[in-house]
C-alpha positions as CSV (number, residue, x, y, z in Angstrom):
1,M,-13.8,19.1,-3.8
2,L,-16.1,19.1,-6.9
3,A,-13.5,20.7,-9.0
4,L,-10.9,18.1,-7.9
5,A,-13.3,15.2,-8.6
6,F,-13.7,16.4,-12.2
7,S,-10.1,17.3,-12.9
8,P,-8.7,16.1,-16.2
9,P,-5.9,14.0,-14.6
10,L,-8.4,12.2,-12.4
11,M,-10.9,11.7,-15.2
12,G,-8.1,10.4,-17.5
13,G,-6.9,8.0,-14.9
14,L,-10.4,6.7,-14.4
15,V,-10.9,6.2,-18.2
16,L,-7.5,4.4,-18.4
17,F,-8.5,2.2,-15.4
18,G,-11.8,1.3,-17.2
19,F,-9.8,0.3,-20.3
20,S,-7.5,-1.9,-18.2
21,I,-10.5,-3.7,-16.7
22,L,-11.8,-4.4,-20.2
23,A,-8.4,-5.6,-21.3
24,W,-8.2,-7.8,-18.3
25,L,-11.6,-9.3,-19.1
26,V,-10.5,-10.1,-22.7
27,V,-7.3,-11.8,-21.4
28,L,-9.3,-13.8,-18.9
29,S,-11.7,-14.9,-21.7
30,R,-8.8,-16.3,-23.7
31,L,-6.4,-17.7,-21.1
32,P,-6.7,-19.7,-17.9
33,V,-6.4,-17.6,-14.7
34,S,-3.4,-19.8,-13.7
35,I,-1.5,-18.4,-16.7
36,A,-3.0,-14.9,-17.0
37,Y,-2.6,-13.8,-13.4
38,P,1.2,-14.4,-13.0
39,M,1.6,-12.4,-16.3
40,A,0.1,-9.4,-14.5
41,S,3.2,-9.3,-12.3
42,L,5.1,-8.1,-15.3
43,G,3.5,-4.8,-14.6
44,Y,6.0,-4.3,-11.7
45,V,8.9,-4.9,-14.2
46,V,7.4,-2.4,-16.7
47,A,6.9,0.2,-13.9
48,A,10.4,-0.2,-12.7
49,L,11.8,0.1,-16.3
50,L,9.7,3.2,-17.0
51,G,10.8,4.8,-13.8
52,V,14.5,4.3,-14.8
53,V,14.0,5.5,-18.4
54,F,11.6,8.5,-17.9
55,L,12.1,9.5,-14.2
56,R,15.8,8.7,-14.0
57,E,15.1,6.7,-10.8
58,P,18.2,4.9,-9.4
59,V,18.1,1.1,-9.5
60,H,19.7,-0.9,-6.8
61,V,21.0,-4.5,-6.9
62,L,18.1,-6.0,-5.0
63,Q,15.6,-4.4,-7.3
64,I,17.4,-5.9,-10.3
65,V,17.4,-9.3,-8.5
66,G,13.7,-8.9,-7.9
67,I,13.0,-8.1,-11.5
68,V,15.0,-11.1,-12.7
69,V,13.1,-13.4,-10.3
70,I,9.8,-12.1,-11.5
71,C,10.8,-12.6,-15.1
72,L,12.1,-16.1,-14.4
73,G,8.9,-17.1,-12.5
74,V,6.7,-15.8,-15.4
75,G,8.8,-17.6,-17.9
76,L,8.6,-20.8,-15.9
77,I,4.8,-20.5,-15.7
78,A,4.5,-19.7,-19.4
79,R,6.7,-22.6,-20.3
80,S,4.7,-25.0,-18.2
81,A,1.5,-24.0,-20.2
82,V,2.9,-25.2,-23.4
83,P,2.0,-28.9,-24.0
């Protein structure tokens, strides 16, 4: 168990998670939560695209529709933030 707890992939993941928390705090210090939080949903879009490009995962029509809906929603929210 101890060897697993200190394995390089786990430690690397924890370090990256720490950086993501710091980045999120920086974003929240500069943007209102009502704008920043919906932007976080773009992570789903990025994950899907990375899966297609690097893992050659198949993409189904409903997944594409979901990605488009997420992008449209984030776009609407970003547009509403502009005075």
